[in-house]
C-alpha positions as CSV (number, residue, x, y, z in Angstrom):
1,M,0.2,-0.1,-0.2
2,A,1.2,3.3,-0.9
3,A,2.4,5.4,1.7
4,K,0.0,8.4,2.5
5,I,0.6,12.1,2.4
6,D,-0.8,15.5,3.1
7,L,-2.4,16.7,-0.3
8,E,-2.0,20.4,0.0
9,K,1.4,20.2,1.2
10,A,2.5,18.4,-1.2
11,E,0.5,20.5,-4.0
12,R,2.0,23.8,-2.9
13,A,5.7,22.0,-3.1
14,I,4.8,21.1,-6.2
15,R,3.5,24.0,-7.5
16,E,7.2,25.9,-6.0
17,A,9.0,23.7,-8.1
18,L,7.3,24.1,-11.2
19,T,7.4,27.8,-10.5
20,K,11.0,28.1,-9.6
21,L,11.4,25.9,-13.0
22,E,10.0,28.5,-15.1
23,Q,12.0,31.4,-13.5
24,T,15.5,29.4,-13.9
25,E,15.3,27.1,-16.8
26,K,13.9,27.6,-20.6
27,P,11.5,25.2,-22.2
28,G,13.4,22.4,-24.1
29,V,16.6,22.8,-22.6
30,R,18.7,19.8,-22.4
31,K,21.4,20.3,-19.5
32,G,24.1,17.4,-18.4
33,L,26.0,15.3,-21.1
34,G,25.2,15.0,-24.4
35,T,27.0,14.7,-28.2
36,K,28.7,17.3,-30.3
37,T,25.3,16.8,-32.9
38,E,23.0,17.3,-29.4
39,A,25.4,20.8,-28.8
40,L,25.8,22.4,-32.3
41,F,21.7,21.2,-33.3
42,A,21.1,23.4,-29.8
43,A,22.5,26.6,-31.4
44,K,21.1,25.8,-34.3
45,D,19.3,28.8,-35.0
46,A,22.7,30.6,-33.7
47,I,24.6,29.1,-36.5
48,V,22.1,29.2,-39.3
49,D,21.5,33.1,-38.3
50,L,25.5,33.5,-39.2
51,L,25.3,31.4,-42.8
52,N,22.5,33.7,-43.7
53,R,24.4,36.9,-42.3
54,G,27.5,35.6,-45.0
55,Y,29.7,34.0,-42.9
56,T,31.3,30.6,-43.9
57,A,31.0,27.1,-43.1
58,Q,34.7,27.6,-42.1
59,Q,34.5,30.4,-40.4
60,I,31.9,29.0,-38.2
61,A,33.7,25.5,-37.7
62,E,37.3,27.7,-36.8
63,A,35.3,29.9,-34.3
64,I,33.9,26.7,-32.8
65,K,37.2,24.6,-32.4
66,N,39.0,28.1,-30.9
67,S,35.9,28.4,-28.3
68,N,35.5,26.3,-24.8
69,A,33.0,24.0,-26.5
70,G,35.9,21.2,-25.9
71,F,35.1,20.0,-29.5
72,A,36.2,20.4,-32.9
73,I,34.1,19.7,-35.8
74,L,34.3,20.1,-39.7
75,P,32.6,22.9,-42.0
76,K,30.5,19.9,-44.1
77,T,28.9,19.0,-40.5
78,I,27.8,22.9,-40.3
79,T,26.7,22.7,-43.9
80,Q,24.9,19.9,-43.1
81,L,23.0,20.8,-39.9
82,A,22.2,24.2,-41.6
83,T,20.0,22.4,-44.3
84,K,19.1,19.5,-42.5
85,G,16.9,19.1,-39.5
86,K,17.3,17.0,-36.0
87,P,19.7,14.1,-36.9
88,K,17.9,10.8,-36.2
89,V,19.6,8.7,-33.7
90,S,20.0,4.8,-34.5
91,K,18.8,3.0,-31.5
92,M,20.0,-0.5,-33.3
93,P,23.5,-1.2,-32.6
94,R,26.2,-1.0,-35.6
95,K,26.5,-4.2,-37.4
96,A,30.0,-5.4,-36.3
97,R,32.3,-5.4,-39.4
98,T,33.6,-9.0,-40.5
99,K,36.0,-10.3,-43.0
100,K,34.6,-9.5,-46.9
101,G,34.3,-13.6,-47.2
102,A,32.8,-14.3,-43.8
103,E,30.5,-11.2,-44.7
104,E,29.5,-12.3,-48.3
105,E,28.3,-16.0,-47.0
106,S,26.1,-14.8,-43.9
107,Q,24.4,-12.6,-46.1
108,Q,23.0,-15.5,-48.0
109,P,19.9,-17.4,-46.4
110,R,20.5,-21.2,-45.7
111,R,17.4,-23.0,-46.6
112,A,16.5,-26.7,-45.7
113,A,15.9,-28.9,-48.5
114,P,12.4,-29.9,-48.9
115,P,11.4,-33.4,-48.5
116,Q,11.4,-35.6,-52.0
117,P,8.8,-37.6,-52.9
118,S,8.7,-41.1,-52.8
119,P,8.1,-43.0,-56.0
120,T,6.1,-45.3,-54.0
121,N,3.9,-42.7,-52.6
122,K,1.7,-40.0,-54.0
123,G,1.4,-38.1,-51.2
124,G,5.3,-37.0,-51.1
125,F,6.4,-39.2,-47.8
126,A,7.9,-42.4,-48.1
127,L,5.8,-45.2,-46.4
128,D,7.2,-48.1,-44.9
129,S,6.6,-51.8,-45.6
130,D,5.0,-52.0,-42.5
131,E,2.5,-49.6,-43.0
132,I,1.5,-51.0,-46.6
């Protein structure tokens, strides 16, 4: 059985926490650890704005590299970010690389041979002499 709580006190505390959230954070802004792509996507509007004002992808990539962002990116990444939407993150793990011969062999499905019909039985299966 769930523990009983004071509803009025809990509601008040929840409302205070939500008010504090609205005052201290912007909606949809992630905090904590993430990937380079997520960081770039969070700043996409500023990157696109600079591109629209005439800055090159090379200039933007250099600025990011020289900043305290902690990573470098290729200008190609800037261009891709500006022309595409949010990157899709695959939930499927990548396929392990194998030797070329083994990979080709593993891609061909293996099939069991179908039963061969017997000349003495039209039903497709051989009958023992005891069954006749």
